C-alpha positions as a Markdown table, in Angstrom:
| # | Residue | x | y | z |
|---|---|---|---|---|
| 1 | Met | -36.8 | -53.5 | 35.2 |
| 2 | Gly | -34.8 | -53.1 | 32.1 |
| 3 | Thr | -35.5 | -54.5 | 28.6 |
| 4 | Trp | -32.6 | -54.7 | 26.1 |
| 5 | Ser | -34.0 | -56.8 | 23.3 |
| 6 | Ala | -37.3 | -58.0 | 21.7 |
| 7 | Ser | -36.5 | -61.6 | 22.7 |
| 8 | Ile | -38.5 | -63.5 | 25.3 |
| 9 | Thr | -35.6 | -63.4 | 27.9 |
| 10 | Gly | -34.1 | -60.1 | 26.9 |
| 11 | Asn | -35.1 | -58.3 | 30.1 |
| 12 | Asp | -34.0 | -58.1 | 33.7 |
| 13 | Thr | -37.2 | -59.8 | 35.0 |
| 14 | Ala | -36.6 | -63.0 | 33.0 |
| 15 | Gln | -32.9 | -63.1 | 33.9 |
| 16 | Asp | -33.5 | -62.5 | 37.6 |
| 17 | Leu | -36.2 | -65.3 | 37.7 |
| 18 | Met | -34.3 | -67.9 | 35.8 |
| 19 | Gln | -32.5 | -69.3 | 38.8 |
| 20 | Glu | -35.7 | -69.3 | 40.8 |
| 21 | Tyr | -37.4 | -71.4 | 38.1 |
| 22 | Thr | -34.6 | -73.9 | 38.5 |
| 23 | Val | -35.0 | -74.0 | 42.3 |
| 24 | Ala | -38.7 | -74.3 | 42.1 |
| 25 | Phe | -38.8 | -77.3 | 39.7 |
| 26 | Phe | -35.8 | -78.9 | 41.5 |
| 27 | Lys | -37.3 | -78.7 | 44.9 |
| 28 | Tyr | -41.1 | -79.1 | 44.4 |
| 29 | Pro | -43.5 | -81.2 | 42.3 |
| 30 | Leu | -44.6 | -79.3 | 39.2 |
| 31 | Asp | -48.0 | -78.0 | 40.4 |
| 32 | Gln | -46.6 | -76.9 | 43.7 |
| 33 | Ala | -43.7 | -75.2 | 42.0 |
| 34 | Leu | -46.0 | -73.2 | 39.8 |
| 35 | Glu | -48.1 | -72.2 | 42.8 |
| 36 | Lys | -45.0 | -71.0 | 44.7 |
| 37 | Leu | -43.7 | -69.1 | 41.7 |
| 38 | Asp | -47.0 | -67.4 | 41.1 |
| 39 | Ala | -47.3 | -66.4 | 44.7 |
| 40 | Tyr | -43.7 | -65.1 | 44.8 |
| 41 | Val | -44.0 | -63.1 | 41.6 |
| 42 | Arg | -47.4 | -61.6 | 42.6 |
| 43 | Thr | -46.0 | -60.6 | 46.0 |
| 44 | Asn | -42.6 | -59.3 | 45.0 |
| 45 | Ile | -42.6 | -58.3 | 41.4 |
| 46 | Cys | -45.9 | -57.8 | 39.5 |
| 47 | Asp | -49.3 | -59.1 | 38.5 |
| 48 | Glu | -51.5 | -58.6 | 35.4 |
| 49 | Ser | -52.0 | -55.0 | 36.2 |
| 50 | Asp | -48.4 | -54.4 | 35.1 |
| 51 | Pro | -48.5 | -55.9 | 31.6 |
| 52 | Glu | -44.9 | -55.3 | 30.7 |
| 53 | Glu | -43.5 | -57.1 | 33.7 |
| 54 | Trp | -46.2 | -59.8 | 33.6 |
| 55 | Val | -45.3 | -60.9 | 30.1 |
| 56 | Asn | -41.6 | -60.9 | 30.9 |
| 57 | Tyr | -42.4 | -63.3 | 33.7 |
| 58 | Tyr | -45.0 | -65.5 | 32.1 |
| 59 | Tyr | -43.3 | -65.9 | 28.7 |
| 60 | Ser | -39.9 | -66.6 | 30.3 |
| 61 | Leu | -41.6 | -69.2 | 32.5 |
| 62 | Ala | -43.2 | -70.9 | 29.6 |
| 63 | Asp | -39.9 | -70.8 | 27.6 |
| 64 | Phe | -38.0 | -72.3 | 30.5 |
| 65 | Met | -40.5 | -75.2 | 31.0 |
| 66 | Trp | -40.6 | -75.9 | 27.3 |
| 67 | Lys | -36.8 | -76.2 | 27.1 |
| 68 | Lys | -36.8 | -78.6 | 30.1 |
| 69 | Gly | -39.6 | -80.7 | 28.6 |
| 70 | Ile | -42.1 | -80.0 | 31.4 |
| 71 | Leu | -44.5 | -77.4 | 29.9 |
| 72 | Pro | -48.1 | -78.3 | 30.8 |
| 73 | Asp | -51.0 | -77.6 | 28.6 |
| 74 | His | -52.6 | -74.8 | 30.7 |
| 75 | Val | -49.3 | -72.8 | 30.8 |
| 76 | Arg | -48.8 | -73.2 | 27.1 |
| 77 | Glu | -52.4 | -72.2 | 26.3 |
| 78 | Lys | -52.3 | -69.1 | 28.5 |
| 79 | Ala | -49.0 | -68.0 | 27.0 |
| 80 | Val | -50.4 | -68.5 | 23.4 |
| 81 | His | -53.6 | -66.6 | 24.3 |
| 82 | Met | -51.5 | -63.7 | 25.6 |
| 83 | Ile | -49.6 | -63.6 | 22.3 |
| 84 | Asp | -52.8 | -63.9 | 20.2 |
| 85 | Ser | -54.5 | -61.1 | 22.2 |
| 86 | Arg | -51.5 | -58.8 | 21.8 |
| 87 | Phe | -51.3 | -58.5 | 25.6 |
| 88 | Ala | -48.8 | -55.8 | 26.6 |
| 89 | Met | -48.0 | -54.8 | 23.0 |
| 90 | Glu | -48.9 | -51.1 | 23.6 |
| 91 | Leu | -45.4 | -50.2 | 24.8 |
| 92 | Trp | -43.9 | -51.8 | 21.8 |
| 93 | Glu | -46.2 | -49.9 | 19.5 |
| 94 | Glu | -45.1 | -46.7 | 21.2 |
| 95 | Ala | -41.4 | -47.6 | 20.8 |
| 96 | Gly | -41.5 | -47.4 | 17.0 |
| 97 | Lys | -42.2 | -49.4 | 13.9 |
| 98 | Ser | -38.8 | -51.2 | 13.9 |
| 99 | Glu | -39.0 | -52.2 | 17.6 |
| 100 | Leu | -42.6 | -53.4 | 17.1 |
| 101 | Arg | -41.7 | -55.6 | 14.1 |
| 102 | Gln | -38.8 | -57.2 | 16.0 |
| 103 | Arg | -41.1 | -58.0 | 18.9 |
| 104 | Glu | -43.8 | -59.4 | 16.7 |
| 105 | Lys | -41.3 | -61.6 | 14.9 |
| 106 | Ala | -39.9 | -62.8 | 18.3 |
| 107 | Leu | -43.4 | -63.6 | 19.6 |
| 108 | Ser | -44.4 | -65.4 | 16.3 |
| 109 | Gln | -41.3 | -67.6 | 16.6 |
| 110 | Phe | -42.0 | -68.2 | 20.3 |
| 111 | Arg | -45.6 | -69.1 | 19.6 |
| 112 | Glu | -44.5 | -71.6 | 17.0 |
| 113 | Lys | -42.0 | -73.2 | 19.5 |
| 114 | Leu | -44.6 | -73.5 | 22.2 |
| 115 | Leu | -47.0 | -75.4 | 19.9 |
| 116 | Ser | -44.2 | -77.7 | 18.7 |
| 117 | Pro | -43.3 | -81.0 | 20.4 |
| 118 | Gln | -41.2 | -80.4 | 23.6 |
| 119 | Pro | -37.7 | -81.9 | 23.9 |
| 120 | Pro | -37.3 | -84.9 | 26.2 |
| 121 | Lys | -37.7 | -84.1 | 29.9 |
| 122 | Lys | -34.3 | -82.9 | 31.3 |
| 123 | Lys | -32.9 | -83.1 | 34.8 |
| 124 | Ile | -33.2 | -79.8 | 36.7 |
| 125 | Lys | -30.7 | -78.8 | 39.3 |
| 126 | Pro | -29.5 | -75.4 | 40.3 |
| 127 | Lys | -26.1 | -74.5 | 39.0 |
| 128 | Val | -24.8 | -73.5 | 42.4 |
| 129 | His | -22.6 | -75.0 | 45.1 |
| 130 | Met | -25.2 | -76.1 | 47.6 |
| 131 | Asn | -22.9 | -77.3 | 50.4 |
| 132 | Pro | -20.2 | -75.5 | 52.4 |
| 133 | Ile | -16.9 | -77.4 | 52.6 |
| 134 | Phe | -14.4 | -77.9 | 55.5 |
| 135 | His | -14.5 | -75.9 | 58.7 |
| 136 | Pro | -13.1 | -72.5 | 59.5 |
| 137 | Gly | -9.5 | -72.9 | 60.5 |
| 138 | Asp | -8.9 | -76.2 | 58.6 |
| 139 | Leu | -5.4 | -76.5 | 57.2 |
| 140 | Ile | -5.5 | -78.3 | 53.8 |
| 141 | Ala | -2.5 | -79.6 | 51.9 |
| 142 | Leu | -3.5 | -79.3 | 48.2 |
| 143 | Arg | -1.7 | -81.2 | 45.5 |
| 144 | Leu | -0.4 | -79.2 | 42.5 |
| 145 | Arg | -1.5 | -80.3 | 39.1 |
| 146 | Thr | 1.0 | -78.6 | 36.8 |
| 147 | Ala | 1.8 | -81.4 | 34.2 |
| 148 | Gly | 1.2 | -80.3 | 30.7 |
| 149 | Lys | 0.1 | -76.8 | 31.6 |
| 150 | Pro | 1.9 | -73.5 | 30.8 |
| 151 | Tyr | 3.1 | -71.3 | 33.6 |
| 152 | Ile | 1.0 | -68.2 | 33.4 |
| 153 | Lys | 2.4 | -65.0 | 35.0 |
| 154 | Lys | 0.1 | -62.6 | 33.1 |
| 155 | Asn | 1.2 | -59.1 | 34.3 |
| 156 | Lys | 2.0 | -60.3 | 37.9 |
| 157 | Arg | 5.2 | -59.4 | 39.7 |
| 158 | Val | 6.8 | -62.8 | 40.4 |
| 159 | Ala | 9.5 | -63.5 | 43.0 |
| 160 | Pro | 12.7 | -64.8 | 41.3 |
| 161 | Glu | 12.5 | -68.2 | 43.0 |
| 162 | Phe | 9.0 | -68.7 | 41.6 |
| 163 | Asp | 9.7 | -67.5 | 38.1 |
| 164 | Phe | 9.5 | -70.9 | 36.4 |
| 165 | Ser | 10.1 | -72.1 | 32.9 |
| 166 | Asp | 7.4 | -74.5 | 31.8 |
| 167 | Ser | 9.6 | -77.5 | 32.4 |
| 168 | Glu | 10.3 | -76.3 | 36.0 |
| 169 | Phe | 6.6 | -75.7 | 36.5 |
| 170 | His | 5.8 | -79.2 | 35.3 |
| 171 | Ala | 8.4 | -80.7 | 37.7 |
| 172 | Leu | 6.2 | -79.4 | 40.6 |
| 173 | Asp | 3.4 | -81.7 | 39.7 |
| 174 | Gly | 2.3 | -83.8 | 42.7 |
| 175 | Lys | 3.9 | -81.5 | 45.3 |
| 176 | Tyr | 1.7 | -79.6 | 47.8 |
| 177 | Val | 0.8 | -76.1 | 48.9 |
| 178 | Leu | -0.9 | -75.3 | 52.1 |
| 179 | Ile | -4.2 | -73.3 | 52.4 |
| 180 | Gln | -6.5 | -72.5 | 55.3 |
| 181 | Leu | -10.3 | -72.1 | 55.2 |
| 182 | Ile | -11.4 | -68.8 | 56.6 |
| 183 | Glu | -15.1 | -69.4 | 56.0 |
| 184 | Cys | -17.7 | -70.4 | 53.5 |
| 185 | Tyr | -20.1 | -67.7 | 52.5 |
| 186 | Ala | -23.4 | -67.7 | 50.6 |
| 187 | Ser | -23.0 | -65.5 | 47.6 |
| 188 | Trp | -26.7 | -66.0 | 46.6 |
| 189 | Ser | -29.8 | -67.4 | 48.3 |
| 190 | Ser | -33.0 | -68.4 | 46.6 |
| 191 | Ala | -35.9 | -66.1 | 47.4 |
| 192 | Leu | -38.3 | -69.0 | 46.8 |
| 193 | Ala | -36.4 | -71.6 | 49.0 |
| 194 | Pro | -33.9 | -69.7 | 51.2 |
| 195 | Glu | -32.2 | -72.9 | 52.3 |
| 196 | Ile | -30.8 | -73.3 | 48.8 |
| 197 | Lys | -27.7 | -71.1 | 48.6 |
| 198 | Asp | -24.7 | -70.8 | 46.4 |
| 199 | Trp | -21.8 | -71.4 | 48.7 |
| 200 | Trp | -18.3 | -70.2 | 48.0 |
| 201 | Ala | -15.1 | -70.8 | 50.1 |
| 202 | Glu | -12.6 | -68.2 | 51.2 |
| 203 | Phe | -9.0 | -69.4 | 51.9 |
| 204 | Arg | -5.7 | -67.9 | 52.6 |
| 205 | Leu | -2.5 | -69.4 | 51.1 |
| 206 | Phe | 0.8 | -69.9 | 52.9 |
| 207 | Asp | 4.2 | -69.5 | 51.4 |
| 208 | Gly | 6.1 | -72.7 | 50.4 |
| 209 | Val | 5.9 | -75.8 | 48.4 |
| 210 | Tyr | 6.1 | -79.2 | 50.1 |
| 211 | Glu | 7.2 | -82.6 | 48.8 |
| 212 | Lys | 4.4 | -84.2 | 50.9 |
| 213 | Pro | 1.7 | -83.0 | 53.2 |
| 214 | Pro | 3.4 | -81.2 | 56.2 |
| 215 | Leu | 1.7 | -83.1 | 59.0 |
| 216 | Gly | 2.3 | -81.6 | 62.5 |
| 217 | Ile | 3.5 | -78.2 | 61.1 |
| 218 | Asp | 3.8 | -75.4 | 63.6 |
| 219 | Gly | 1.1 | -72.9 | 62.6 |
| 220 | Ser | 3.1 | -69.9 | 63.9 |
| 221 | Ser | 5.8 | -70.6 | 61.4 |
| 222 | Leu | 3.4 | -70.1 | 58.4 |
| 223 | Arg | 3.5 | -66.9 | 56.4 |
| 224 | Pro | 0.3 | -65.9 | 54.5 |
| 225 | Val | 1.0 | -64.6 | 51.0 |
| 226 | Leu | -0.8 | -61.8 | 49.1 |
| 227 | Phe | -2.3 | -62.1 | 45.6 |
| 228 | Gly | -1.7 | -59.2 | 43.3 |
| 229 | Asp | -3.4 | -58.3 | 40.1 |
| 230 | Gly | -0.7 | -56.2 | 38.4 |
| 231 | Tyr | 1.8 | -53.5 | 38.8 |
| 232 | Glu | -0.5 | -51.1 | 40.7 |
| 233 | Ser | 0.3 | -52.5 | 44.2 |
| 234 | Arg | -3.3 | -53.8 | 44.7 |
| 235 | Phe | -3.0 | -56.9 | 46.9 |
| 236 | Cys | -5.5 | -59.3 | 48.3 |
| 237 | Gly | -4.9 | -61.4 | 51.4 |
| 238 | Thr | -7.3 | -64.2 | 50.6 |
| 239 | Phe | -8.8 | -66.0 | 47.6 |
| 240 | Gln | -12.3 | -67.3 | 46.9 |
| 241 | Cys | -13.1 | -70.5 | 45.0 |
| 242 | Glu | -15.8 | -72.9 | 44.2 |
| 243 | Ser | -17.3 | -74.6 | 47.2 |
| 244 | Ser | -17.1 | -78.0 | 45.6 |
| 245 | Met | -15.3 | -81.0 | 47.1 |
| 246 | Tyr | -15.0 | -82.3 | 43.5 |
| 247 | Trp | -11.9 | -80.2 | 42.8 |
| 248 | Phe | -10.3 | -81.0 | 46.2 |
| 249 | Lys | -10.8 | -84.7 | 45.8 |
| 250 | Lys | -9.5 | -84.5 | 42.2 |
| 251 | Arg | -6.3 | -82.9 | 43.6 |
| 252 | Gly | -5.8 | -85.4 | 46.3 |
| 253 | Tyr | -6.2 | -83.0 | 49.2 |
| 254 | Glu | -5.2 | -83.9 | 52.8 |
| 255 | Leu | -6.7 | -82.3 | 55.9 |
| 256 | Ile | -3.7 | -81.8 | 58.2 |
| 257 | Gly | -5.1 | -79.9 | 61.2 |
| 258 | Asn | -7.1 | -76.9 | 62.3 |
| 259 | Ala | -5.8 | -73.6 | 63.7 |
| 260 | Ala | -8.3 | -71.2 | 65.3 |
| 261 | Ile | -9.2 | -68.3 | 63.0 |
| 262 | Asn | -11.6 | -65.4 | 63.3 |
| 263 | Pro | -13.4 | -64.9 | 59.9 |
| 264 | Glu | -14.4 | -61.3 | 61.0 |
| 265 | Gln | -10.8 | -60.2 | 60.7 |
| 266 | Phe | -11.0 | -60.8 | 56.9 |
| 267 | Gln | -14.5 | -59.4 | 56.2 |
| 268 | Phe | -13.1 | -56.3 | 54.4 |
| 269 | Thr | -10.5 | -58.1 | 52.3 |
| 270 | Pro | -11.1 | -57.5 | 48.6 |
| 271 | Gln | -12.2 | -60.5 | 46.5 |
| 272 | Tyr | -9.6 | -62.4 | 44.5 |
| 273 | Phe | -10.8 | -65.6 | 42.7 |
| 274 | Val | -8.8 | -68.7 | 41.9 |
| 275 | Phe | -10.9 | -71.1 | 39.9 |
| 276 | Phe | -9.7 | -74.7 | 40.2 |
| 277 | Gly | -12.1 | -75.7 | 37.4 |
| 278 | Ile | -10.3 | -73.6 | 34.8 |
| 279 | Asp | -7.3 | -74.9 | 32.8 |
| 280 | Lys | -6.8 | -72.6 | 29.9 |
| 281 | Pro | -3.8 | -71.5 | 27.9 |
| 282 | Trp | -4.2 | -68.1 | 29.6 |
| 283 | Glu | -5.2 | -69.2 | 33.1 |
| 284 | Asn | -4.8 | -72.0 | 35.6 |
| 285 | Ala | -5.1 | -72.2 | 39.3 |
| 286 | Asp | -1.6 | -73.6 | 39.9 |
| 287 | Ser | 0.0 | -70.6 | 38.2 |
| 288 | Glu | -2.1 | -68.3 | 40.4 |
| 289 | Leu | -1.0 | -70.0 | 43.6 |
| 290 | Leu | 2.7 | -70.2 | 42.8 |
| 291 | Ser | 3.1 | -66.8 | 41.3 |
| 292 | Ala | 1.8 | -65.3 | 44.6 |
| 293 | Met | 4.6 | -66.9 | 46.6 |
| 294 | Gly | 8.1 | -65.8 | 47.6 |
| 295 | Lys | 7.5 | -62.1 | 47.8 |
| 296 | Gln | 9.8 | -60.2 | 50.2 |
| 297 | Ile | 8.4 | -58.6 | 53.4 |
| 298 | Ala | 10.6 | -55.8 | 54.7 |
| 299 | Val | 10.2 | -53.8 | 57.9 |
| 300 | Arg | 12.3 | -50.7 | 58.2 |
| 301 | Gln | 12.5 | -47.0 | 59.2 |
| 302 | Asn | 11.2 | -44.8 | 56.5 |
| 303 | Glu | 13.5 | -42.3 | 54.9 |
| 304 | Gly | 12.5 | -39.7 | 52.4 |
| 305 | Asp | 9.1 | -39.1 | 50.6 |
| 306 | Leu | 5.9 | -39.8 | 52.5 |
| 307 | Gly | 3.6 | -39.8 | 49.5 |
| 308 | Ser | 2.8 | -43.5 | 49.4 |
| 309 | Leu | 2.5 | -43.8 | 53.1 |
| 310 | Asp | 0.2 | -40.8 | 53.3 |
| 311 | Ala | -2.1 | -42.3 | 50.7 |
| 312 | Leu | -2.1 | -45.6 | 52.7 |
| 313 | Cys | -3.1 | -43.7 | 55.9 |
| 314 | Arg | -5.9 | -41.9 | 54.1 |
| 315 | Arg | -7.3 | -45.1 | 52.6 |
| 316 | Ala | -7.1 | -46.9 | 55.9 |
| 317 | Val | -8.8 | -44.1 | 57.8 |
| 318 | Gly | -11.5 | -43.9 | 55.2 |
| 319 | Gln | -12.2 | -47.6 | 55.3 |
| 320 | Gln | -12.3 | -47.7 | 59.1 |
| 321 | Leu | -14.9 | -44.9 | 59.1 |
| 322 | Asn | -16.9 | -46.6 | 56.3 |
| 323 | Asn | -16.9 | -49.9 | 58.3 |
| 324 | Ala | -18.2 | -47.9 | 61.3 |
| 325 | Gly | -21.1 | -46.6 | 59.1 |
| 326 | Ile | -19.6 | -43.2 | 58.5 |
| 327 | Arg | -19.8 | -42.9 | 54.7 |
| 328 | Gly | -18.6 | -40.1 | 52.5 |
| 329 | Leu | -21.9 | -39.3 | 50.9 |
| 330 | Asn | -23.4 | -37.9 | 54.2 |
| 331 | Asn | -20.3 | -37.3 | 56.3 |
| 332 | Trp | -17.8 | -35.9 | 53.9 |
| 333 | Asp | -16.5 | -33.2 | 56.3 |
| 334 | Lys | -16.0 | -35.7 | 59.1 |
| 335 | Leu | -14.2 | -38.1 | 56.7 |
| 336 | Leu | -11.9 | -35.4 | 55.4 |
| 337 | Glu | -11.1 | -34.2 | 58.9 |
| 338 | Ala | -10.1 | -37.7 | 60.0 |
| 339 | Lys | -7.9 | -38.2 | 56.9 |
| 340 | Asn | -6.3 | -34.8 | 57.4 |
| 341 | Lys | -5.6 | -35.6 | 61.0 |
| 342 | Ala | -3.8 | -38.8 | 60.1 |
| 343 | Ser | -1.8 | -37.0 | 57.4 |
| 344 | Glu | -0.7 | -34.3 | 59.9 |
| 345 | Ala | 0.3 | -36.9 | 62.5 |
| 346 | Leu | 2.4 | -38.8 | 59.9 |
| 347 | Arg | 4.1 | -35.5 | 58.8 |
| 348 | Leu | 4.9 | -34.5 | 62.4 |
| 349 | Ala | 6.3 | -38.0 | 63.2 |
| 350 | Ser | 8.5 | -37.8 | 60.1 |
| 351 | Glu | 9.8 | -34.3 | 61.0 |
| 352 | Gln | 10.2 | -34.7 | 64.8 |
| 353 | Gly | 10.1 | -38.4 | 65.5 |
| 354 | Arg | 10.4 | -41.6 | 63.6 |
| 355 | Val | 8.3 | -43.3 | 60.9 |
| 356 | Tyr | 8.4 | -47.1 | 60.3 |
| 357 | Arg | 6.9 | -49.1 | 57.4 |
| 358 | Ile | 6.3 | -52.6 | 56.4 |
| 359 | Asp | 6.4 | -53.4 | 52.6 |
| 360 | His | 5.3 | -56.4 | 50.6 |
| 361 | Asp | 7.2 | -56.8 | 47.3 |
| 362 | Gly | 8.2 | -53.1 | 47.6 |
| 363 | Ala | 4.7 | -51.8 | 48.1 |
| 364 | Pro | 3.8 | -50.3 | 51.5 |
| 365 | Met | 1.3 | -52.3 | 53.6 |
| 366 | Gly | 1.5 | -50.5 | 56.9 |
| 367 | Val | 3.0 | -47.4 | 58.6 |
| 368 | Leu | 3.6 | -46.6 | 62.2 |
| 369 | Gly | 4.8 | -43.1 | 63.5 |
| 370 | Val | 6.3 | -42.4 | 66.8 |
| 371 | Leu | 6.4 | -38.9 | 68.3 |
| 372 | Gln | 7.7 | -38.1 | 71.8 |
| 373 | Asn | 7.4 | -41.8 | 72.8 |
| 374 | Arg | 3.9 | -41.9 | 71.7 |
| 375 | Ile | 2.6 | -43.9 | 68.7 |
| 376 | Ser | 0.8 | -41.1 | 66.9 |
| 377 | Val | -0.2 | -43.0 | 63.8 |
| 378 | Phe | -0.6 | -46.7 | 63.1 |
| 379 | Cys | -2.3 | -47.6 | 59.8 |
| 380 | Met | -2.5 | -50.7 | 57.7 |
| 381 | Ala | -3.6 | -51.1 | 54.1 |
| 382 | Pro | -7.2 | -52.6 | 54.3 |
| 383 | Thr | -6.1 | -55.4 | 52.0 |
| 384 | Val | -3.9 | -56.9 | 54.7 |
| 385 | Trp | -6.1 | -56.5 | 57.7 |
| 386 | Gly | -6.1 | -59.8 | 59.7 |
| 387 | Leu | -2.9 | -61.1 | 58.0 |
| 388 | Gly | -0.4 | -60.3 | 60.8 |
| 389 | Tyr | 1.4 | -57.4 | 59.1 |
| 390 | Asp | 0.3 | -55.1 | 61.8 |
| 391 | Glu | 1.8 | -57.3 | 64.5 |
| 392 | Ala | 5.1 | -57.7 | 62.5 |
| 393 | Leu | 5.4 | -54.0 | 62.2 |
| 394 | Leu | 4.6 | -53.3 | 65.8 |
| 395 | Arg | 7.0 | -55.9 | 67.1 |
| 396 | Tyr | 9.8 | -54.5 | 64.9 |
| 397 | Val | 9.3 | -51.0 | 66.3 |
| 398 | Leu | 9.3 | -52.3 | 69.9 |
| 399 | Ser | 12.6 | -54.1 | 69.1 |
| 400 | Gln | 14.1 | -50.8 | 67.9 |
| 401 | Thr | 13.4 | -48.7 | 71.1 |
| 402 | Lys | 14.1 | -49.1 | 74.7 |
| 403 | Ala | 11.8 | -46.3 | 75.8 |
| 404 | Ala | 8.3 | -46.8 | 76.9 |
| 405 | Leu | 5.7 | -46.2 | 74.3 |
| 406 | Thr | 2.0 | -45.2 | 74.6 |
| 407 | Ile | -0.9 | -45.3 | 72.2 |
| 408 | Glu | -4.5 | -44.3 | 72.4 |
| 409 | Ile | -7.1 | -46.2 | 70.3 |
| 410 | Ser | -10.8 | -46.5 | 70.1 |
| 411 | Ala | -12.4 | -48.6 | 72.9 |
| 412 | Glu | -14.4 | -50.4 | 70.2 |
| 413 | Asp | -11.3 | -51.5 | 68.3 |
| 414 | His | -11.1 | -54.9 | 69.9 |
| 415 | Ala | -8.8 | -56.4 | 67.3 |
| 416 | His | -6.1 | -53.9 | 68.0 |
| 417 | Leu | -6.6 | -54.0 | 71.7 |
| 418 | Glu | -5.9 | -57.7 | 71.6 |
| 419 | Leu | -2.9 | -57.1 | 69.3 |
| 420 | Leu | -1.4 | -54.5 | 71.7 |
| 421 | Glu | -1.9 | -56.9 | 74.7 |
| 422 | Arg | -0.1 | -59.7 | 72.8 |
| 423 | Cys | 2.8 | -57.4 | 72.2 |
| 424 | Gly | 3.1 | -56.4 | 75.9 |
| 425 | Phe | 1.0 | -53.3 | 76.1 |
| 426 | Arg | -1.1 | -52.7 | 79.2 |
| 427 | Glu | -4.1 | -50.5 | 79.7 |
| 428 | Thr | -3.3 | -47.3 | 81.7 |
| 429 | Lys | -6.4 | -45.2 | 81.1 |
| 430 | Arg | -9.9 | -45.7 | 79.8 |
| 431 | Thr | -12.7 | -43.4 | 78.9 |
| 432 | Glu | -16.1 | -44.1 | 77.4 |
| 433 | Ser | -14.7 | -43.9 | 73.8 |
| 434 | Thr | -10.9 | -44.5 | 74.1 |
| 435 | Val | -8.3 | -46.7 | 75.8 |
| 436 | Glu | -4.7 | -45.6 | 76.4 |
| 437 | Met | -2.1 | -48.5 | 76.4 |
| 438 | Arg | 1.5 | -48.4 | 77.4 |
| 439 | His | 4.5 | -50.7 | 76.6 |
| 440 | Asp | 7.3 | -50.5 | 79.1 |
| 441 | Pro | 10.3 | -52.8 | 78.2 |
| 442 | Glu | 11.4 | -52.9 | 81.9 |
| 443 | His | 8.1 | -54.2 | 83.1 |
| 444 | Phe | 6.9 | -56.1 | 80.1 |
| 445 | Pro | 10.0 | -57.5 | 78.3 |
| 446 | Glu | 9.5 | -59.2 | 75.0 |
């Protein structure tokens, strides 16, 4: 564990245990909480045979309890005895005179505090969101709260129709945007009481602003938006926020339905946070939601340079292999071979066939290459997996050709097998590791 200052809590052990102290005294009576903490620390971290770590634990425990007004005499007396006996001071003596003086001063002040009257007993509750909200697939109309706030674009690229003046932004107050819960996930679980978790919610946002909650809306007509954090074409298809009904109730939410959703499709989407509890001159949730809207999605045949598309293919192939457990550290040659194979397939499709692309706000999100009536490359940016960009690209390509098309994919790639079937492809050949699919417009018209 690391120590960065002479203070009682200036070390990793104290910081890592602070939340567990809160959980222990929130959930259990004082004596039982102390017993559980002692057992946990001795089993997982240290005991008195590791003086440096033991003082980090015991001093921070005594400090926590004093601040909360619950420090019992036996814990106080033991901590004071450790200070008076210079327990674990050898390492500070070895560190040098200056470090030793700083530590002695910190311990002297700490001893004085422990022997002083405690503050009144405080309520102890973990600073986490202990309950998940909504159900996967729930569609929620969320009221905008723009009155009196500035419209913050930061360095985002904003579609013209969503490039508001402050007065236009304020006029949207009380209108609605539509979001869908993908899942709630536990970002942290207590080691002491695993049932206590910090739940966060992951949503996707749909394009459009509504005068009132759009009851009975056709889910197939909704278009998910992407969040971008600048001019570097880094996009995220979902956003995470506090799993707290407080903010949704404050915004007058309305649950308008549920559309089936598979959370696994979004498991590799990068994190992008929208904090409904923040209203600052430089950040507010309403600006984040609105500035993501209105971006153009264009599907077209590629002409010219392949640089950005090649980079996309290599990223996608790398992420696919990483997800399959094939990581660069131990499989660099295999990873490089797969990336080079995708690059070569893209080059050949460009020179001897056709290459199609789907762009979001001018940045490539997917590429599909056709060579001799065979889809030789079909890659999507990992940031848009699960958002329907792959289906939009594939359907566009099918609309542009009257010839039969075939594609070979991994037998384990169930998501794309389902996509191909939805778009009219049928299985023609299967091996242990691959499946060949065929789309024939004469037999399977769109």
